[in-house]
Each structure stands twice: as C-alpha cells, then as structure tokens.
C-alpha positions in Angstrom: 14.8 157.1 129.4 16.9 153.9 130.4 15.4 151.9 127.6 16.7 154.6 125.0 20.1 154.5 126.5 20.1 150.7 126.4 19.1 150.9 122.7 21.7 153.2 121.6 24.6 151.5 123.6 23.4 148.1 122.3 23.5 149.4 118.8 26.8 150.9 119.2 28.3 147.7 120.6 26.8 145.7 117.5 28.3 148.3 115.1 31.6 147.8 116.8 31.4 144.1 116.7 30.5 143.9 113.0 33.0 146.8 112.1 35.6 144.4 113.9 34.7 141.5 111.7 34.5 143.5 108.5 38.2 145.0 109.2 39.3 141.4 109.7 37.9 140.1 106.7 39.4 143.0 104.5 42.7 142.3 106.1 43.1 145.8 107.7 43.0 144.5 111.1 44.9 141.3 112.3 43.2 138.7 114.5 45.6 138.9 117.3 44.7 142.5 117.7 41.1 142.3 117.2 40.3 139.9 120.1 39.9 142.7 122.8 37.9 144.7 120.3 35.5 141.7 120.0 35.3 141.1 123.8 34.6 144.9 124.3 31.6 144.7 121.8 30.3 141.4 123.4 30.7 142.6 127.1 28.8 145.9 126.3 26.1 144.3 124.3 25.7 141.8 127.2 25.4 144.5 129.7 22.8 146.3 127.5 20.7 143.1 127.3 20.7 142.2 130.9 21.5 145.1 132.8 19.7 143.9 135.9 21.5 140.7 135.9 25.0 141.9 135.3 25.0 145.3 136.7 22.4 145.7 139.5 23.5 142.4 141.2 27.4 142.9 140.8 28.3 146.5 140.4 25.7 148.2 142.4 26.1 146.0 145.5 29.9 146.0 145.3 30.4 149.7 144.2 27.1 151.3 144.3 27.6 152.5 140.6 24.6 153.0 138.6 23.7 151.6 135.1 25.3 154.0 132.7 28.2 154.7 135.0 28.9 151.0 135.2 28.8 150.5 131.2 31.3 153.6 131.0 33.5 151.8 133.4 33.5 148.5 131.7 34.0 150.0 128.4 37.1 152.0 129.9 38.5 149.0 131.4 38.4 147.2 128.0 39.8 150.2 126.3 42.6 150.5 128.9 43.3 146.7 128.1 43.8 147.5 124.4 46.0 150.4 125.1 48.2 148.1 127.2 48.1 145.5 124.6 49.0 148.0 122.0 51.8 149.3 124.0 53.4 146.0 124.5 53.1 145.4 120.7 54.8 148.7 119.8 57.5 148.0 122.5 58.2 144.7 120.9 58.2 146.3 117.3 60.4 149.0 118.5 63.0 146.4 119.7 62.7 144.6 116.5 63.3 147.5 114.2 66.2 148.5 116.3 67.7 145.0 116.0 67.1 145.1 112.1 68.8 148.5 111.8 71.8 147.2 113.6 71.8 144.2 111.4 71.7 146.1 108.3 74.2 148.5 109.3 76.5 145.5 109.9 75.6 144.0 106.6 76.4 147.2 104.8 79.8 147.6 106.5 80.6 144.1 105.5 79.6 144.6 101.9 81.7 147.8 101.7 84.6 146.1 102.9 84.1 143.2 100.5 83.8 145.3 97.8 86.9 147.5 98.6 88.9 144.2 99.0 87.8 142.7 95.6 89.7 144.2 92.6 
C-alpha cells in the first residue's frame, strides 16, 4: 500500500515539475513566480524517493507524524509559502496601480487645463 502511495505522489510531483517548466517555456508563468512551485515539486519528489531518510528520521522523531501526513504537511507548507508570496506581489501591484491611476488623473487634469488655455 505504501509503495502505491509513493508512486502516485511521486508521479504527481514530477507532473507538477514539468508542468511548471512548460508554463515558463510558453511564457504563461514568470520565472520569479515559478521558483516556489519548482521547489515544491522537488521537495515532494525527494520525500517520495527516500521517505525513510527524510521522514522517518526527522519528522517521525520530532513530531511523531507518519509518512503520508508528513508529505501533506510539507506540501501544505510550500503552498502556504506560495500564497504568501502571491499576497506580497498583489499588494505591490495594488500600490503601483493606485499610483498610476493618480498620475493619470493628474496628467489628464493638466491636459484639460492646457487645452482650455490654448486658443
């Protein structure tokens, strides 16, 4: 049973890894946003290849978490990092959008005033 779970999770992590590269290649995903997705795929793949090394010795002794729970925990941690990263990016884009809208409004006002002042 554990081997089947390892194979399925390993296959999904390889698919995630290659899908990320394909989206980068097609220009649909920027490199700066893909780093955490690539690390997620690599980390989960390594956990499925050597679960006794990564999970049994570290997670089981420290937390008492079993194999499948540890993989879900690691995946959740990386997805949490991805969501946090996107929140930072969205906040930055919101600020830039607000600043651009304000600059546009000022330029439009100046243009209207300039248009009224010239005969």
